[in-house]
N, C-alpha and C positions, 0 to 999 in steps of 0.2 A: 556698622563698625565706626564710622566717622563720628556719629552722635555720641557713642560711648567714649571715644577718644577725647572729644571736647570736654567731657565731664571727668577726665582722668580715670575712667574705668577701663584700664588697659587689659585686664583679663577678658572682660566681655568683648572688647574691641578685637582682641587677638582671635577669639573664637569665631567672630563674624568674618574677619578677613580670611582666616584659614578655610572656613566653609565656602566662602565666595571663590577663593582660588581653586578649590576642588571642583566646584560647579563650572567655572569658566574653562578649566582644563577639559572636562567632559564634553562641554558644548563645542569646544574647538576641535576635539577628536571627531565628533559627529559631523562637523562641517568638512573636515578633511575627507571622511568617508564619502560624503556627498559630492566631493570635488568642487566645493564652493559654487555649485550650479546656480544658486540664486544670486549670489553676489560675493565677489572676492573680498570686498570691503568688510563683510560680516566677519570673516575669519580673522582679518587683520585687527579689527576692533576687539574681538575676543582675546586675541593674543596680547594686545596692549593692556586690556583690563586685567588679565591674569598677572602680568608683570607688575602693575600698580598694586594689586592686592598683596603680592609677595613682599613688596617694598614696605607697604603699610604694616604688614605683620612683623617684618623685621624691626621697624621703629618701635612698635609696641613691646617687643622682647627686650630692646635696649632699655626702655623705660622700666621694665620689670626686673632688669638685671640679669636676664638669661642671655648672655652674650653668644653662647653656642648656637641657640635657636635663631638668634639674629643673623649670625654668619650663614647658617644653613638656608634661611629664607632669602637673603640677599643673593646667595649663589644660585638658588633656583631661578630668581629673576634674570640673572646674568646668563644662565643656560638658555633661557628663552630668547634673550635679546642681548647678545654680547656687546660690550662697550657702552651699555646704558650708564650714564653719568651718575644718576642717583643710586643705582645698584652698586657701582664701584665705591662711591662715597660712604654708603651705608655699611658695606662690608668692611671698609677701612676703619670706620668708627667702632664697629663691633670687635674687630681684631685688636685694636688699640685698647679698648676697655677690657677685653679678655686678658691681654698682657698685664695690665695693671692689677686685675683680679688675681692672677697667678703669682705676680710679684708679692702681693700682700699675703697670700696664703703660704707661699714658699713650697708649694707642692710640685713645682717643676724646676728643672735646671735652668741656669741662665741662658744656655744655648736655645732651649725650647721656647723660653719667653721671648728671646730675641727674634726667633722665627716668626712669631705672631706680629711683632712690630715691623719686621721686614715685609711681610705680606701686606700690612696696612700701608706702608710707604709705597710699595709697587702699585697698589690700587689708586693712591692719591696722585702719583705721578701720571697714571693713565687718565685721571680726571683732568689734570692740568694740560695734558696734550690736547684734549678736546676743548677745554675752556681755560685758557692760560690765565685769565684774570679772575678766576673764581676765588674770592677772598676766604671762604670757609675752608676750602681745600688747602690754601696756602697756610692758614693758621694751624690746621691740624698737622700738616707736614712739618712745620717748624717745631711744634711741640713734641712730635714724635722723635725728631732728630736730636732734640735736647735730651730727651729721656734716654735715648740710646747712648749718648755720650756719657751720661752720668749714671749708667746702670750699675757700675761697680760701687760707687758711693751710695747709691740707693740701696743696694743689697746690704752694705755694712750698717747703714742707718736702720734698716728694718730689723737686722739681727739684734742690735743694741736695744731697739724698742721692745722686741719680744722678751729679751732677758729682763728688762726693766719691768715689763708687765708681769712676768713670772715672779720676780722678787716682790713686787707689790702685792701679789696675791698672798704671799706668805707673811710679809712683814707689815703690809698696809699699802694698799694700792694708791692711796692718796699721796704718799711720799714720793712716788716716781714721777719724774718730769715727763715721761713718755706715756703715762697712764691715759688710756682712752684715745691715743693718737690715731689708731687704726680702727676704731669702732669696737662695738661689743661682738666678741667672737661667737657667742651663742646666737646672736641675731644674724650673723653672717651664715652660720650653719642652717638656721631656719630658712633664710632666703634661698640658699642653695638647694635645700630639700624641696622647698616650694617650687623652685624652677624645674627640678627633676620631675616632680609630680605633674607639673603643667606640661612638660615635654612628653611624658608618658601618656597623659590624657589626650594630648593633641594627636599623637601617633595612633593611639587606640581609636580615636574618633575618625581619623583619616581612613584607617583600614575599614572601619565599620561603614563609613559613607561610600567607600569604593565598592564594598560588597553589596550595599543597598542599590547602588547605581547599576551594577552588573546584573543584579536580580531583576530590576525593573525592565531592563532591555532583553531579558531572556538568556543572558550568558551565565547559566547556573554553575558551570565549572569554575569560572573566574570568581563568582560570588562565594562559592565554597572555599576557594583558596584564600580570599581576603578575610573571610570570617575565621578561618583556621589560624591565620597569622595574628589576628586580633586576639584570639583566645590564648595564644602563647603569652600575650602581655597580661591578660586577665582571665585565667582558666575558670573562674567562678562567676563569670558574667552570664546569667541565665538568658538574657535577651539575645546575646550572641549565639548561645547554644540553640535557641529556638530558630534563629535566623538560618544557622547552618543546617538545622534539621529540615527547614522548608526547602533549602536549595537541594539537599540530598533527596528529598521526596521527589522533586522534579527530575532529578537525575536517575530516578528509579533505584537509588541506593537505600532500599527500605531498611536493611539491617543497621546501616549507619545512622539513619534518621531515628530509629527506635533507641539506639544507644545514646544519642544526644538528648532525647526527651527523658530518658531514664536519669541521666545526670542532672538535668534541670529539675526533675521532681525531687531528687535527693537534696538538692540545694534549697529548693523552695517548694515544699509539698503542696501548697495551695495554688500552684500555677496551672490554670485551666488549659491554656493552650498546649502545654506539655502533654497532658493526658489526651487531648483531642488528636494532636499530630502523632503521638506515639501509637494510639489505637489505629489510626489510619494506616500507619506503616505496617502494623501487624496484619490488618485486613488485606493489604496489598501483597503480603506474603502468604495469604491463604489461611492465616491463623485467626479465625473469627472468635474462637474460644478465648484466646489470649487478649484480643481487643476488648471483648465484653468484660473480662475480669479487670483489665486496667481502667476502663471507664467506671465500673462500679466502685473501684477503690477511689478514684478521683471524686466521685460524688460525695464520699465521706469527708474529703479533705478541703475541697474548694468552698468559697463563700457561696451564700445563697444566690447572689446575683449572677454567679457564673455557672450555676447548675443547669440552667436551661440549655446552654451550648453542649454540655456533656450529654444531657438527656436526648437532645436531637441527634447527636452522633451515635448514641447507643441504639436509638430506634432505627436509624439508618443502617447500622451494622446488622441488626437482626432482620430487617427487611431485605437487605442484600443477600444474606444467607438463605432466607426463604425463597427469594427469586432464583438463586443459584440452584437450589434443590428442585424448584419447579422446572427449570431448564433441563436439568438432568433427567427429570421424569418424562419430559416431552421427547427426548432423544432415544433412539433405538441403539442397542448394543451393536447390531449389524444391520444391514439392509436386505436381509433374506426375508422378503415379505410377500404375501399374497397380494392380488390386485386390490382387494378391499382394504387390507392393512396398509398398502402403499398410499392409497388416497387419504386415509386417516393420518398417516405419518407425515404427508406433505402439509396438511393443515397444522399439525402440531409443530412441525419444523418452522413454519412462519411465526407461530406464537413464541417459540424459543428465540428466534431472531429478534423479535420486538423486545423481549426481556433483556437480551444481551445488549442491544442498542442502549437501553436505559441504564444498565449497569456500567457500560463503558462511559456514558455521558456523566454519570455520578462519580466515576473513578473509585468505586467501592470494592472492586474485585480486581486482582492482578491480571494483566493481559495474558500472562503465561497460563492462566486458568481459563480465561474466556475464549481465547483464540482456537484451541482445539475443539471446544464446544461449538464455536461458530462454524468451523469447517463441517462438522457433522450435521449441523442444522442446514447449511447450504446444500449439502448433498441430499439431505432428506427432502428438501423442497424441490430439487431438480431445476431451479429457476435461474441460477447464475453460475453456469459451469466454468466460465473463464475466471471468475473471482475465486471459486473453490479451488481450481488448479493452482492459481497463484499462491493462495494461502497454504495449500498443502506443500508447495515447494519451500515456502519460508519456514514452515514447521519442521520439514525434513532437514534443512540447513541448520536450524537451531539445535535439533537433536544430535546431528553429527558433530557439531562443535562442542557439545557437552558430554559426549561419550557415545555409547552404543545406541542404535536406533531400535525402539521397541516395535513389536509386531503390529500394534494398532496404528502407529505412524505410517508404516508401509501399507497397511490395509486401506486406510482412508485415502492415502496418496493414490493407490491403484484405482479406487472408485472415482476419484476426482479426474484422473486421466481418462478413464473409460467414458465418463460423462462429457468430457471435452473432445472425444473422438480420437484420442491418441492410444490406439489399441496395443501396439507393440510395447510402448513404454509402460502401459498399465499392466501388461502381463509380467514384465520384468519386476515391477514393484510388488505385485501379488506373490510372485515366486519368493521374493525376499521375506515377505510376511510368512508364507507357508513354510519356509525353511526353519522358522522359529516355533513350529508346532511341536507338541509333545512327541516323544519317540514312538509311542504306540500308534500314532495316527498314520494312515496310509499316505504314501507320497502323492503329491499333486499330479494330475494328468498332464501329459506333455503333448505338444502339437504333433500329430502324426499325419500320415497321408490321408487325403480325402477319401471318404467311404463312398464308393459308387452305388448307384441306386439298386442295382441287382444284388449287391452284397449286403444290403440292409434289410432285415426282416420287415415285412409289411406291417406287423403288429406293433413294432417298437424299434425305432432307430437308435435308441439309447439304453438298451437293456444293461449293457456292461457299465455304461456311465452311471445309470441309476443305482446299480449295485454299489459302485464306488462312493456315490453320494451318501447312500444309507450307511455304509461302513464308517465314513468320516463323521457323519452326524452322531453316531453312537459314541464317538470319542470326546465330544465336547462342543462348545459353541463360542469359544474365544475368537479374537480377530485372526489369529494364525490359522485356526481350523476353518474359519469362515472364508479366508483367502484360498485355502485348499479346495473347499467346495466350489468357490466361484471359478477357479481355474478349470475344474472338472466340467462345470457348466459351459464355459467358453468352448471347450473341445466338443461337447455335446451339441452346442448350437452350430458349430462349423459342420459337423456331420449331418445335421438335419438340413442345413442349407444346401449342402452338396446333393443330398437325396432329392430335395425339392427341385433343384436345377435339372436333375435327370428326369424327373416326372414332367417338368415343363417341356423339355425337349421331346418327350414322348407324347406331347399334346394332352396330357392327363391334368387338365387345368385345376379341377376341384381338389384333387389329391395334392397337387403342388401347393395350392393355397393353404390347405390344412397343415402341410409340413412347414411352410413358412411361419404360420401362426405358432406352431410348437417351438420353432427356433426362437421366435420373439419372446415367448414365455420363459424359455430356458435362461435367457440372459438379458433382462430388461435394462440393465445399466450400461450396456455396450452401445453407445450412440453411433459409433462408426458402423457396426454390423447392423444395427436397427435400421439405419437409413437404407442400406442395401436391401434388407429383407422387406421393408415396406415398399420400396420401389419395385421389387420383383413380384410382390403380392399384387401391386397395382397392375402390373403387366399381365399377370395370370387372370385376375378378375375381369379385366377388359375383354378377355376372350369369351367370357360367360355372358349369356343374355341376362338382362335386367340386373346387372351388377356394376353398372357404370358409377353409381354413387359410392359404392364400397371402394371401387378402384380409385376414385378421386380422394376419398378419405385417407387411403394409404399413401397416396402421393403427397398429400399435405403433411402427414406425419413424417414422411421421409425428409421433407424440407425442414420441418421443425427439428428433427434429430440432427441433421447436418446441413446447415444453410449454404455450404460450399460444395454440395454434391451435385454435379452438373446433370447427371442422369435423372435425378429426382425432378428437376425443373423440366427436363425434356419429357419425362413421362406425363407430368401434369399438362404440358403444352399439347401433347397428342390428345389427351382427354378433352381439353378445351376445344380442340379442332373437331373432334367427333361430335361435340355438343353444339357446334356452330358459334362458339365464342371466339371469333377470328382474331380480334385485337389481343385478347389475353393470351391466345395461343402463340401469336408472333412474339409477344413480350417474353414469354417463357423460353421459346427457342433462342431468342437473342441472349437471355440471361445464361442459358446453358452454354452457349458459345463463348460468352465472356469468361466463364469459369474454366472451361476446357475447350480452347480453340480448335483442337484436333479431334473433337468428339466425332466418332464414326457417323457419317451420313447427315450431320447437322446442317451442312450447306444446302442440301436439297430440301430439307424440312423448313429451313428459313425462307427459301424461295416460295414454297407452298404457303407458308404462313403470311409472308409479306403480300402475296397476290390476293389472298382471301381478305386480309385486313384492308387493302386498298379498295376492294369492292364494297366492303362494309355491310350495312344492314340489308342492302338490296340483294345481296348474294343468297341464293337458295341452298339449303343443305340437302343436296341430292342423295348423298349417302344415307342420311337419316330417312328419307322417303322410302328407300329400299330396305332399311333396317340393316345396313352393312357398316363395317368399319372402313375408315377412309383409306386404309392400306390393304384392302382385300384383294384377292386374286381376280383376274379378269373373268375367269370361268364362274366365280361365285356370283358375279353381276348377272350373268345369263340365267343361272339356276334360280336366283332369288326373284328375278323378273318373272320367270315362268310360273313360279309358285304364287306370287302375288297377283299376277294377271288372272290366274284361275280363280283365286279367292274373291277378288273384287270386280270381276267382269259383270257388267249390267245384266247380262242374260242369267247370271246365277241368282239374282235377287228380284225376279219378276213378280214374286208374290209379296215383296216388302212394301212398306209404306212409302209414300212419295219422298218423305225426308230421308229415309234409309237409302232409297234408290238414288236420290241426289248425292248423298254422301259417298255412295259406292262409285258413282260416276266421276265425282271429283277425285277420289282416291285413284281410280283407274287412270284418269287423265294425268295425275301427278306421277304415278308409277311409269307410265309410258314416256313422259317427258324426261324423267331421270334416266330411264334405260336408253333413250335416244342419245343422250350425251355420254353417259358412263359406259354404255355397251359398245361404243366405238372407241378404239384405243386413242386415236388422234384427238377426238373431241374431249375425251376424258383428260388427256394431258393438258389441253388448253384450259379446261375447267380448273384443274389443280394448279397449274403453273402460269397460265396466261398464254396469249398468242405469241409472245416473243420467245417461246421455248421451242419453236418448230425445228430449229437447227440442232437441238439436243437429241440424243438418243432417248427413246421412250423408257421411262423407269419401269414400265410394265412388261417389257420383253422378258424379264426374269420370271414373270408369273406363269407364263404358258408352259404347261407340262413340268413345272418345277425346275426348269433349266435356266442357267444363266446365259443371257445373250452376250455376244461378243461386243465390246464397246467400240464405237466409231472413233477413228483417229481425231484427236482434238476435242472430243466431246467432254463436256463438264462431268458427265457421269463416268467417264473413263477413270476419274480419280477415285471413284468409290471402291471399296474393297470387295472381294468376291461375295456375291449374294445380293447386291443392290440394296433394296430396302429391307431385305431379310433381316438385317441387323436390328430392326425395330419392330417388325411385324410378325416375324416367325413364319415366313412362307416355307412350305415343305419343299425339300430338295435343295434349298439354298444353303450354302455353307455357314453363313452367318446365323447365330442362334437367336433365340427370342429376346436376348438381352444385349444384343450388339457384341457378342463374343463368339469365340470358336469353341471347340470341344475340349481344349486343354484346360488343366486345372488353373493355370495362371492366366486367367482370361482378361484381365484388365477391367472388368466390370465389378466383380466381387473381390472382397479382400480375403482370398482363400488361403 
């Protein structure tokens, strides 16, 4: 600005000073937000710089004859730094010049002109208060006072001059003694018009720069506001229309963005950016056909050098539409799938998620269109239940805010809740979806009382439920009807679980396992119930010979379905103990207690696991030597010993080879050793819990004849509920069931 000023290029200097003042103001604002954390002097320096730039701008306007702009700039400097001497002096000069200008034009009353001079006098007096010896201020003040004293004579002289000028125009301008005294009026009008245009351009540029600055820092709402104000000054500025379109695009005002681009195209049909942004706004509204049509129209209008950008956008739009169709092809309308279909659906769900990630990265498809698809893909993969539940909640809120909630929103919300283990909320959401089913569809099943084992036919626990499913299936396959069918299956799964529990309590292990498997198939999406069913299957399989691996697999699946289910960790801990994996067993018991501190019997199992883990690898697995479970009854130890002793006694293998005879002798020796310890109640207790447990009541007192022993006063075991270890081992006669529950429906172990 100063370089231009030295060359008397006042227009260019004004532009530079004005732009500099805007930048300094923005920098000062950023420093204020930062709290001048780096240096307070930085903020003060920026403030002083902005004041100087305003004053320089004011001087340029005085040189250009735009006294109003000069006053405005000087006032801006004084607002930042009240009492600034140069600001006061510059504003006084501008007001004085303004008064002279209006005196000459005669467009204001004497009182109004006097007000300008009085403002100038007040500013000059303020200067002299700060600098009493300032010669320029003294001269200006003296001149102003003289003009104010002679204002009446001055007005009369001006009127005479105007009359003379008018007469000269008619009779000959050269004859009037006042001709040319006040300059060429046409030139004055031109200067005034030029000043107005400069003022308008400066204001327009200021608002544009403010919008650009806001856009750069991500304040798109402010950017849109500044661009809108600038467009009021120049509605046909295509650059401003495109800038506002960009801000609206970031604000997701796609309709407003398209409107701005359409106006820009009407004003300048070869404007490539207008076609590109307009097409993107249409895409983000889901109108791919309209976007393609607009881009094809643009290819006919724009220059050859700009066609590449439109062609790239057109290819991107077509690719996005193709990807969107592929995503929809990968996703299932509902998740009523067979096991094989479910595995295929999981793989395709992952492919859909990858495509959706790419579409979101490119911002080629509106989030309102991709987010419901993402929820379906997440549910299809079964890999991120928490993310699916959160997304389903957001979509439900959006649907509620926009009006009625469709059945598919409720259906996918219900599945997300089921996948995250919130069974009661899932049922509520599914009922909302089912309520929107066609009138001819049968009503959804409701939760009824549990079906006892003896009330359920052996051939099919779900005859009525299956009939209801078939009836609903005939009515259609939309989300509402799918929700109806799923609710029916939830009831069916509950009935099968209750039947399996009864079979377990009757010690019909294999039948119980089959029933649990049927319940799992009935409702694979119910993670909460799945964890319970897998845990109970593990307990039943443990009772069967040669099924320990299957029992462990079900325990792992229970933990996978619900990582916060204490009994799943307990069940796996028992299996680890059976297999002699002492450390893993203790860790699982401790994890179960962390999740559920009051879990029935966990204290005793923790003592058992801790003692075994301390002994480590040197500890022999005596129960395995006898082929028994670690919580077997005392009588079972004697029976199994007699059987094994007969089978492996050396006298039984007299005709065997030396190697076979040696193996039999070793086996017989191991069996005798195991029986010597486990066959005696006291030594068995020491083996399980260590010698420091002598003062405790034996946990095996409850094993004898299936009766519960009376706890000793102060015994740790006296805190155990009726049945001792029956809660986890299923000992006959004990009140505690095989799952740590009693015979009531609300057992605390199942979610009945």
